[in-house]
C-alpha positions in Angstrom: 132.6 76.8 110.2 130.5 78.4 112.2 126.9 77.7 113.2 125.2 79.6 110.6 127.6 78.5 108.0 126.7 74.7 108.9 122.6 75.3 108.8 123.2 76.9 105.5 125.5 74.1 104.2 123.1 71.4 105.4 120.0 73.2 103.6 122.5 73.1 100.6 122.9 69.6 100.8 119.2 68.7 100.9 118.8 70.8 97.9 121.7 68.6 96.1 120.3 65.4 97.5 116.9 66.6 95.6 118.9 66.9 92.3 120.7 63.6 92.9 117.4 62.0 93.7 115.5 63.5 90.5 118.4 62.6 88.2 118.3 59.0 89.3 114.6 59.0 88.9 115.0 60.3 85.1 117.8 57.9 84.6 115.8 54.7 85.7 112.6 55.9 84.2 110.4 55.9 87.4 107.7 58.0 86.8 107.4 59.3 90.6 110.9 59.6 91.8 111.7 62.9 89.6 108.9 64.4 91.5 110.2 63.5 94.9 113.7 64.9 93.8 111.9 68.1 92.8 110.0 68.5 96.0 113.1 67.6 98.2 115.1 70.2 96.0 112.3 73.1 96.7 112.1 72.2 100.3 116.0 72.6 100.5 116.1 75.9 98.6 113.1 77.6 100.5 114.7 76.2 104.1 118.1 77.8 102.7 116.6 81.2 102.0 114.4 81.2 105.2 117.5 80.4 107.3 119.5 83.1 105.7 117.1 85.8 105.9 116.9 84.5 110.0 120.4 84.8 110.2 120.5 88.3 108.6 117.6 89.6 110.8 119.4 88.3 114.0 122.5 89.8 113.1 120.8 93.1 112.6 118.8 92.7 115.9 122.2 92.2 117.7 123.9 94.9 116.0 121.2 97.6 116.9 120.7 96.2 120.5 124.8 96.7 121.0 124.5 100.2 119.6 121.3 100.8 121.9 123.2 99.4 124.9 126.7 101.3 124.1 124.7 104.6 123.8 122.9 104.1 127.0 126.0 102.8 129.0 127.4 106.4 129.8 124.5 107.5 131.2 123.9 104.8 133.6 127.5 105.3 134.8 127.0 108.9 135.6 124.1 108.3 138.0 
């Protein structure tokens, strides 16, 4: 598993933890625990999608910089 997959997996685990906390709160009939679980779930989802978008943008940037450097490489060798 690479770094990007690990980062996304951790955020998915955070969202799963929110589901568990919310379920426990509903089962034990605590009035505030399901709200905390919902907050943790939403935090995990938001972070998951933000990190995924960041990873995609960085890959696109790396690909474009490789293409640019590859197209400029023959010019620098001819000089």
